[in-house]
C-alpha positions as MATLAB code, in Angstrom:
seq = 'XXXXXXXXXXXXXXXXXXXXXXXXXXXXXXXXXXXXXXXXXXXXXXXXXXXXXXXXXXXXXXXXXXXXXXXXXXXXXXXXXXXXXXXXXXXXXXXXXXXXXXXXXXXXXXXXXXXXXXXXXXXXXXXXXXXXXXXXXXXXXXXXXXXXXXXXXXXXXXXXXXXXXXXXXXXXXXXXXXXXXXXXXXXXXXXXXXXXXXXXXXXXXXXXXXXXXXXXXXXXXXXXXXXXXXXXXXXXXXXXXXXXXXXXXXXXXXXXXXXXXXXXXXXXXXXXXXXXXXXXXXXXX';
ca = [
       0.361   -5.457  -15.697;
      -2.984   -7.314  -16.461;
      -3.648  -10.266  -14.293;
      -6.840  -12.097  -14.771;
      -8.552  -15.123  -13.697;
      -8.187  -17.512  -16.778;
      -9.101  -20.942  -17.658;
      -5.755  -22.848  -17.791;
      -6.678  -24.831  -20.823;
      -7.819  -21.924  -23.066;
      -5.576  -19.657  -25.106;
      -5.878  -16.194  -23.777;
      -7.317  -13.533  -26.157;
      -6.812  -10.528  -24.092;
      -3.594   -9.458  -25.912;
      -5.257   -8.939  -29.208;
      -8.277   -7.438  -27.610;
      -6.336   -4.760  -25.653;
      -4.100   -4.027  -28.626;
      -7.105   -2.841  -30.563;
      -7.801   -0.195  -27.588;
      -4.366    1.272  -26.934;
      -1.396    2.545  -28.964;
       0.845    1.109  -26.267;
       2.456   -2.290  -27.207;
       0.650   -5.218  -25.517;
       2.357   -8.499  -24.903;
       1.821  -11.601  -23.068;
       4.237  -11.646  -20.034;
       7.499  -13.918  -20.663;
       9.961  -15.404  -18.231;
      12.706  -12.863  -17.414;
      11.162  -10.204  -19.359;
      12.447   -6.691  -18.074;
       9.286   -4.359  -17.612;
       9.529   -1.395  -19.926;
       7.452    1.917  -19.276;
       4.752    2.565  -21.803;
       4.051   -1.262  -22.334;
       1.281   -3.485  -21.282;
       1.961   -7.001  -19.996;
      -0.705   -9.677  -19.838;
      -0.497  -12.796  -17.514;
      -0.456  -15.990  -19.651;
      -2.995  -18.859  -18.872;
      -2.081  -21.379  -16.344;
       0.738  -19.348  -14.759;
       1.395  -17.199  -11.818;
       3.352  -13.951  -12.272;
       5.820  -12.119   -9.942;
       8.204   -9.347  -10.320;
      11.732   -8.911   -8.846;
      14.032   -6.136   -9.543;
      11.915   -5.115  -12.507;
      12.100   -8.483  -14.174;
       9.034  -10.680  -14.551;
       8.982  -14.573  -13.580;
       6.341  -17.014  -14.450;
       5.568  -19.786  -11.986;
       3.664  -23.053  -12.264;
       0.439  -22.747  -10.022;
       0.459  -25.051   -7.033;
      -3.271  -25.364   -7.883;
      -4.076  -25.613  -11.653;
      -7.570  -25.442  -10.652;
      -9.721  -24.439   -7.878;
      -8.991  -21.826   -5.389;
      -6.134  -19.769   -6.910;
      -5.311  -16.161   -6.226;
      -3.015  -14.918   -8.904;
      -3.864  -11.165   -8.316;
      -2.605  -11.610   -4.525;
       0.395  -13.471   -5.924;
       1.476  -10.683   -8.091;
       0.548   -7.744   -5.868;
       2.574   -9.203   -2.889;
       5.790   -9.512   -5.154;
       4.943   -5.972   -6.652;
       4.797   -4.611   -3.132;
       8.223   -5.999   -2.144;
       9.824   -5.039   -5.396;
       8.597   -1.466   -5.850;
       7.698   -0.413   -2.247;
       6.038    3.052   -2.273;
       6.196    3.192   -6.209;
       3.790    0.185   -6.408;
       0.090    0.996   -7.534;
      -2.377   -1.811   -7.362;
      -5.993   -1.628   -8.914;
      -8.744   -4.218   -8.354;
     -11.514   -4.264  -10.916;
     -14.686   -6.292  -11.503;
     -14.514   -9.771  -10.591;
     -15.745  -12.752   -8.498;
     -14.231  -13.629   -5.046;
     -11.759  -11.906   -2.991;
      -8.523  -11.986   -5.081;
      -6.589   -8.904   -4.663;
      -7.668   -8.015   -1.180;
      -4.420   -9.398    0.572;
      -2.340   -8.099   -2.232;
      -3.586   -4.615   -1.833;
      -2.987   -5.012    1.930;
       0.682   -5.721    1.181;
       0.865   -2.797   -1.340;
      -0.652   -0.537    1.369;
       1.685   -1.864    4.189;
       4.740   -0.807    1.775;
       3.133    2.698    1.245;
       2.230    2.099   -2.251;
      -1.206    3.292   -3.774;
      -4.401    1.059   -3.670;
      -7.377    1.634   -5.791;
     -10.613   -0.164   -6.259;
     -13.674    0.185   -8.793;
     -16.794    1.404   -7.458;
     -18.897   -1.801   -7.039;
     -21.829    0.072   -8.473;
     -20.030    0.219  -11.838;
     -18.803   -3.305  -11.852;
     -20.263   -6.161  -13.618;
     -19.220   -8.492  -10.830;
     -18.862   -6.573   -7.518;
     -17.454   -9.001   -5.077;
     -13.766   -8.404   -5.674;
     -13.944   -4.626   -5.240;
     -16.403   -4.950   -2.486;
     -13.909   -7.353   -0.645;
     -11.152   -4.981   -0.924;
     -13.281   -1.939    0.246;
     -14.783   -3.916    3.135;
     -11.380   -4.801    4.265;
     -10.277   -1.179    4.286;
      -7.318   -1.701    1.881;
      -8.482    0.478   -0.955;
      -7.244    4.023   -0.618;
      -9.336    5.258   -3.470;
     -12.834    3.999   -4.666;
     -13.908    5.185   -8.013;
     -15.669    4.491  -11.192;
     -13.374    3.060  -14.145;
     -13.729    6.273  -15.863;
     -12.311    8.174  -12.970;
      -9.459    5.885  -11.873;
      -6.873    6.973  -14.351;
      -7.171   10.526  -13.061;
      -6.994    9.456   -9.511;
      -3.896    7.347  -10.209;
      -2.154   10.247  -12.186;
      -2.769   12.344   -9.050;
      -1.341    9.806   -6.781;
       1.735    9.528   -9.015;
       2.252   13.347   -8.913;
       1.690   13.412   -5.089;
       3.489   10.337   -3.923;
       5.117    7.062   -4.998;
       8.417    8.561   -6.138;
      11.761    7.024   -5.403;
      12.726    9.867   -3.465;
      11.401    9.243   -0.040;
      11.835   12.674    1.622;
      11.676   15.986   -0.223;
      14.476   18.441    0.548;
      14.016   20.347    3.828;
      13.786   23.683    1.963;
      10.615   22.823    0.164;
       8.901   21.583    3.481;
       6.034   23.684    4.785;
       6.391   25.465    8.039;
       5.908   23.351   11.029;
       2.634   24.967   12.073;
       0.671   22.762    9.655;
       2.304   19.646   11.002;
       1.877   20.640   14.502;
      -1.780   21.005   13.981;
      -2.226   17.697   12.436;
      -0.268   16.187   15.398;
      -2.343   17.839   17.884;
      -5.626   16.814   16.343;
      -4.300   13.187   16.269;
      -3.410   13.213   19.790;
      -6.714   14.700   20.703;
      -8.726   12.099   18.989;
      -6.600    9.100   19.651;
      -4.559    9.810   22.821;
      -1.183    9.053   20.821;
       1.585   11.662   20.663;
       3.486   11.278   17.474;
       5.566   14.424   17.835;
       8.648   12.377   18.563;
       8.292   10.047   15.564;
      11.003   10.458   12.757;
       9.793   13.432   10.914;
      10.474   11.955    7.461;
       8.282    9.016    8.491;
       5.458   11.342    9.636;
       5.643   13.639    6.612;
       5.545   10.597    4.279;
       2.467    9.055    6.007;
       0.647   12.362    5.982;
       1.449   13.031    2.252;
       0.142    9.629    1.436;
      -3.267   10.740    3.150;
      -2.973   14.141    1.330;
      -2.733   12.237   -2.085;
      -5.850   10.324   -1.389;
      -7.829   13.289   -0.229;
      -6.388   15.267   -3.135;
      -4.930   18.116   -0.907;
      -1.960   19.856   -1.899;
      -0.525   21.460    1.316;
      -0.359   20.292    4.882;
      -2.061   23.451    6.086;
      -5.083   22.535    3.938;
      -5.137   19.109    5.238;
      -4.945   20.100    8.789;
      -7.896   22.532    7.995;
     -10.211   19.516    6.746;
      -9.429   17.183    9.665;
     -11.634   18.886   12.186;
     -14.717   18.169   10.067;
     -13.497   14.758    8.972;
     -12.787   12.608   12.117;
     -12.844    9.452   10.126;
      -9.862   10.892    8.261;
      -8.025   11.204   11.532;
      -8.644    7.621   12.128;
      -7.309    6.659    8.733;
      -4.143    8.718    9.343;
      -3.782    7.036   12.651;
      -3.896    3.582   11.038;
      -1.310    4.926    8.540;
       0.899    5.913   11.361;
       0.952    2.403   13.016;
       1.791    0.523    9.908;
       4.965   -1.459   10.547;
       6.745   -4.590   11.328;
       4.665   -6.521   14.015;
       6.432   -9.810   14.434;
       7.716   -8.853   17.842;
       4.224   -8.629   19.225;
       3.577  -12.109   17.919;
       6.702  -13.483   19.949;
       5.254  -14.878   23.116;
       8.782  -15.550   24.710;
       9.721  -11.948   24.261;
       6.498  -10.883   26.185;
       7.318  -13.446   28.953;
      10.852  -12.061   29.435;
       9.350   -8.591   29.647;
       6.734   -9.519   32.238;
       8.968  -11.787   34.568;
      12.068   -9.810   34.378;
      12.143   -6.329   32.611;
       8.913   -4.811   33.849;
       9.397   -5.458   37.575;
      12.800   -4.201   37.758;
      11.943   -1.081   35.648;
       8.885   -0.067   37.468;
      10.359   -0.494   40.943;
      12.937    2.281   40.077;
      10.501    4.511   38.555;
       9.926    8.035   40.340;
       6.322    8.984   40.294;
       6.836   11.805   37.969;
       8.476    9.652   35.269;
       6.810    8.098   32.128;
       7.805    5.165   30.085;
       8.305    5.142   26.245;
       8.968    1.591   24.789;
      10.747    1.151   21.484;
      11.176   -2.034   19.419;
      14.393   -2.190   17.400;
      13.853   -4.234   14.399;
      16.506   -5.262   11.803;
      15.210   -5.036    8.212;
      16.641   -5.301    4.841;
      16.492   -1.851    3.025;
      16.542   -1.846   -0.651;
      15.859    1.055   -2.877;
      12.772    0.308   -5.226;
      13.638   -0.107   -8.877;
      12.607    2.650  -10.919;
      10.845    1.869  -14.104;
      12.032    3.698  -17.104;
];
């Protein structure tokens, strides 16, 4: 999916230009076109593009000219539609379009990539994504295909949790959790194991490490990676924390009653149940 900033009054030439450079069929995106593997789709001029259930939709932009963010618009829909199968790549360009979209893909555990600004004709778009901390991998254009392929092998599949029999011994996982606790003070040992594995495996893919044991071995020499893993662990739905009424009830009614009954040796662990719609990502074939 190629999403460019285009003059709304000019005919796009990118389809013809790309077709000379690839054996894959290249076509302008059409309303209700079902995405097929091995095809290239280019956004048409004066349209926004989204995807739902593997089907493309074209939208009339709210702002035909001026500040438009077609890349963010598409990336957000891609994140919602494909979940951890989504991959977003921000290349050379002006402005900050793509940064918020990569953040959405990252929140859905997809893969996020940005061109190395040093190799970009216009560096502001990749610099914005990198500065916001939403690009998992920063590489030259020549290196990006291999990095994306590695990500596809190591993650982003429709099977969320590998079968238990292929899991590594707990020792590697335990070491990672201990290092997390030592650096951050947070104990993730009681988190759902499938979630913990998935977040660790995402970082393993970024670091190009094949086993949890190897990943645990690199952490003592890379404290910044522990910080990145910690941020991955905390990704989730945060609307509860933006609800003042909930906090007022906790402060005025729940906490006083709970703390008044707490023996000195007890500790509190708070959980927030969140109802969410779960839909299996569409697999492109």
